C-alpha positions in Angstrom: 19.9 -0.6 5.0 19.3 -2.4 1.7 16.1 -4.0 0.3 15.4 -7.6 1.1 14.4 -8.6 -2.4 15.8 -8.2 -6.0 13.0 -6.8 -8.1 12.9 -3.3 -6.6 10.3 -1.1 -8.3 8.6 -3.9 -10.2 5.1 -2.9 -9.0 5.4 0.3 -10.9 5.7 -1.4 -14.3 3.2 -4.2 -13.8 0.6 -4.5 -11.0 0.5 -8.2 -11.7 4.2 -8.9 -11.5 5.2 -11.7 -9.2 8.7 -13.2 -9.1 9.1 -16.9 -8.6 8.8 -18.0 -5.0 6.6 -15.0 -4.0 2.8 -14.7 -3.5 0.9 -12.0 -5.4 -1.9 -9.8 -4.0 -4.2 -7.5 -6.1 -7.1 -5.8 -4.4 -9.1 -3.1 -6.2 -11.8 -1.1 -4.3 -14.2 1.4 -5.8 -14.2 4.6 -3.7 -16.8 6.6 -5.6 -16.7 9.2 -8.3 -15.4 12.7 -9.0 -12.4 14.9 -9.1 -12.7 16.0 -5.5 -12.9 12.5 -4.2 -9.8 11.6 -6.3 -7.8 14.5 -4.8 -8.9 13.7 -1.3 -8.1 10.0 -1.6 -4.8 10.7 -3.3 -3.7 13.0 -0.5 -4.8 10.5 2.2 -2.7 7.8 0.5 0.4 10.0 -0.1 0.5 11.5 3.4 0.0 8.2 5.3 -3.4 9.4 6.5 -5.1 6.3 5.3 -2.7 4.1 7.2 -3.0 6.1 10.3 -6.8 5.9 10.1 -6.4 2.1 10.2 -4.9 2.4 13.6 -1.5 1.3 12.6 1.6 3.1 13.8 3.4 5.1 11.2 6.9 6.5 11.7 8.2 8.1 8.5 11.2 10.3 7.6 8.8 12.7 5.9 5.2 13.8 5.9 4.6 12.6 2.4 5.6 9.6 0.3 8.7 10.2 -1.8 11.3 7.8 -3.2 13.9 7.0 -0.5 11.7 7.9 2.5 12.0 5.3 5.2 8.8 4.3 7.0 8.1 1.8 9.8 4.6 0.5 10.2 3.8 -0.9 13.6 1.0 -3.5 13.8 -0.8 -4.3 17.1 1.8 -2.2 18.9 4.3 -5.1 18.6 5.2 -6.0 15.0 7.5 -3.5 13.4 7.7 -3.5 9.6 10.5 -1.3 8.2 10.3 -0.3 4.6 11.4 2.3 2.1 9.4 4.1 -0.6 10.7 2.9 -3.9 8.5 5.0 -6.2 5.7 7.6 -6.3 3.3 8.8 -8.9 1.3 12.1 -8.9 -0.6 12.6 -12.1 -3.9 14.2 -13.0 -5.7 10.8 -12.8 -3.3 8.6 -10.8 -1.4 9.0 -7.5 0.2 6.7 -5.1 3.4 5.0 -4.0 5.1 1.7 -3.3 7.3 0.5 -0.5 10.0 -2.2 -0.5 10.8 -4.2 2.6 13.9 -3.7 4.6 15.6 -6.0 7.1 13.3 -6.7 10.1 10.1 -6.6 8.1 8.0 -9.8 8.6 7.6 -10.1 4.9 10.0 -9.8 1.9 8.7 -7.9 -1.2 7.0 -4.8 -2.4 3.5 -3.3 -2.1 1.9 -0.4 -3.9 -1.1 1.8 -3.0 -2.5 3.6 -6.0 -5.6 5.8 -6.4 -6.8 6.3 -10.0 -9.7 8.0 -11.7 -11.0 6.3 -14.8 -12.4 7.9 -17.9 -16.0 7.7 -16.5 -14.9 9.5 -13.3 -14.9 6.4 -11.1 -12.2 6.5 -8.4 -10.4 3.3 -7.4 -7.9 2.2 -4.8 -5.6 -0.6 -6.1 -3.3 -2.4 -3.8 -0.8 -4.7 -5.5 2.0 -6.7 -3.9 4.3 -9.6 -4.2 5.7 -11.0 -1.0 7.0 -14.0 0.9 7.5 -14.6 4.6 10.7 -13.4 6.1 10.2 -13.9 9.8 9.5 -17.2 11.5 6.1 -16.2 12.6 5.1 -15.1 9.1 6.3 -18.5 7.8 4.5 -20.3 10.5 1.2 -18.5 9.7 1.4 -19.8 6.1 -2.0 -19.3 4.3 -3.4 -17.4 7.3 -0.6 -14.8 6.9 -1.6 -14.3 3.3 -5.3 -14.1 4.3 -4.4 -11.3 6.8 -2.6 -9.5 4.0 -5.7 -9.6 1.8 -7.9 -8.6 4.7 -5.6 -5.6 5.4 -5.8 -4.6 1.7 -9.6 -4.8 1.7 -9.7 -2.8 4.9 -7.6 -0.1 3.3 -10.3 0.3 0.7 -13.1 0.4 3.2 -11.3 3.0 5.4 -10.3 5.2 2.5 -13.9 5.1 1.0 -15.3 6.1 4.4 -12.7 8.9 4.8 -13.6 10.4 1.4 -17.3 9.8 1.5 -18.1 13.5 1.8 -16.1 14.3 -1.3 -18.0 11.8 -3.5 -19.9 13.8 -6.3 -22.5 11.1 -6.9 
């Protein structure tokens, strides 16, 4: 199965990239501080644990994000969103991955989930995406669909912060 958009991997190079005809999303959430919190958050993102903690279905070819891994997210037990990991990063201060949409996904585009630790020790989750509706119901939702995407991204930050609270060194 091939990707449903042309700019595969574009979120890796520029978190603000948005091709013509797509909508951008950029949500950054402060998780806390410290190396242990960074490691815990990175692991939760890379192993789908954050997504599972949000009560979405996760069916993946592997237990950890890696380029080429197919993953299907199920929302509300009904909406299936097939995608494929297009890139990953695992560095001392940055870890995460991005998926690209496949046929059958309600949206068309790419979304990244990246945890980074800044020079002052602050740990952040950044979710960046560019997308446009692919299914009739996503098109019919219009601005409400985009609002739901932003709410989902904000919820990711809240859930991950809660998951990692005991690792915060502050």
